[in-house]
N, C-alpha and C positions, 0 to 999 in steps of 0.2 A: 504494500500500500504506500503510495507516495503523495506528497503534498507539495505544491509549488514553492513554499518557503523552506522545504527540505527538513522540516521537523518530523519526528516520529509520531508526535501527538497529532491526532486528527482534529483539526479545528474547522468545523463546518462553516463558520461565519467569518473567520478572519482569513482563512485560506481561500484561494481562488477556487479550488475544487479538491475533492477526495476521490482518488482514482485507483482502480484495480487494473493492473496490466494483465491482459488475457493470458499471455504465456506463463504468468506466475500462478495462475489458478489451476489447482490440480483436482483430480477426482476424489482425493482424500479430504480436501477442503481445509479450511482454516477458520479460526474464531478470533475475533478482535473485540475488545471492550474499551470504552473511553468515556470520559466526562467532558462535556462542552460547557465552558463558563457561562453562567446565566447572563452576565452583562452583554455578551456578544449576541445572544438570542434576543434579549430585550431590545437591543438597538434595532435588530431586524424586524421585530414585531412592531416597534414604534414607527418604523418607516412605512409599514403597510397599514392596512385597515384594522389591525388587531391591537390597537393601543389600550384596549380595556383589559388585556391580559398582561401579567407580569410574572416571569419565571422567578421563583423564589430561591431555588437551589440549582446547582449544576444539573444539566440534562445528562442522564446516563444512557448510553447507547451500547448495545451488544449486537454484534453481527457474526453470522457464520455464512460461509459461501463455499461452493464447490462447482466443478465443471462436469458436465455429461455431454460429450461430443462438443458441439459448438454452443450449446445452451449453458448459461450460467444461472445457478440457483442461489438466491440470497434470502436469508431469513434473519429476523432480528427482533429486538425489543427496545422500546423507549420508556424511560421512567423519569417523571418530572413532578415537581410540586409547583403548581401555578396559583397565583393570587388573582382572583377574578371578582368582578362585581356581579352580584345576583341580578338576574334579568327581571325579577319581580320587586325586590325591596332595595336594590342598589347598594346593599351592604357588601363590603369586601369579605372574602372568605378564602381559605386554602382549599385547593382542588387537586388531590393527587391523581396523576394519570399514569396508566400502564397500558402500553399498546404493543401488540404483536403484529408483525407484518411478514409477508413473503412475496418475493418477486421471481419471475422467470424471465430472463433476458436472452433474446435470440439475436443473431446478427441481422441487421436490416437488409443486407444484400442477399440473404439466404432465400427469401421468398417475399411475395407481396404480404403486407401487414394483414390483409384480409384473409389470408390462407390459414391462419392459426386458429385453432379452437382452444378455449380455456380448458385446462385440465381439472380444475376444481373451482368452486365458487369463491373460495377465500384466497385464491392466488391472483396476484397482479401480473400482467404480462406487459413487457416493454421490449424495446429494441436497443441495440448498441451498434455503433459503427467504429471501424478502425481497430486498433490493438489495445485500447483502454476503455474502461467503463467508468464514467463519472457517477458516483453514488450520491453526490451532494443533492441533486434535485429530488431523488427518491426519498432521502432522509428528511429533507425539508418538508416534502409533501406529508410525510408521516407525522412530523411535529404539528403541522397545521390540522391534520385530521384528528389528532389527539385532543385538541382544544374543543370543549363543548360548544355547540352552536348557540344554545341558550342556557348559560350556566345558572344553576339554582343552588342556593345555600343549603336547602333541604327540600324534599318533595312537597312537604306541607306548608311551604312558605306562603303567607297570606298577602305579601306585597305591600304596596302603599295605598293609602286612602285616596281615591280619585278627587276628593273635594279639598282636603286640607294637606295631603301629602305625608301624613304621619305613617310611621312604620307600624302596620297592623300586627306584626309579630310581638311588639312590645305591649300590646293591649288595644282595646277598642278606643277610638278617638272621640266617640260621641256624635259623629256626623250621621245624618239620616241619608242613607244611600238607597237608591232605587226609586225615588220619587220622580215624577214627571218634571222635566225642565219647563219652568213657567213660560218660556218663550214659545213652547210648542203646544200650550194649553188650547189655543184656538183651533188646532187640528183635531182635538178630541171630539168636537161637535160636528165636524165635517162629515157629510153623508155623501157617499159615492153612489151615483145612479148609473144605471146601464142604459 
């Protein structure tokens, strides 16, 4: 595994890329584990549309890969602790994430991309060109997929009062909710004729 700045540590966000040389991948395979500093990931998240997430501790990545003919099989796990804002009550909370992933990579020149059938529902299929595979986009994709689309501090979160904005998890606010908006009262007496 090589990185453009020639360090042995795999830095997904500081390094231009994380690459596997095809000739170095054997049928026996190899396993690699590393931790990516949270500061680098947080800078990347802040540049994108994911600034509501904050990685609290280093991202831990474990990869194993092997070769079968011209296809490369990559599997791995991501572990992170993310601080997120609840989508209902907007309180910050820690959200541990554990994600498993698998990819099958085939040479792009081997056949047309449409000629491949997926081997299993949980396998991701992708293509590579040349004598190296850049894993950075695949790992970044998994980091993004590990983030909850609508993070909740807990399933039974009651959210905020739509009238006063109080956090209903802290207790009732006393607002009467569900009444008809007085601006729409005139519509109550409206009769629709055919």
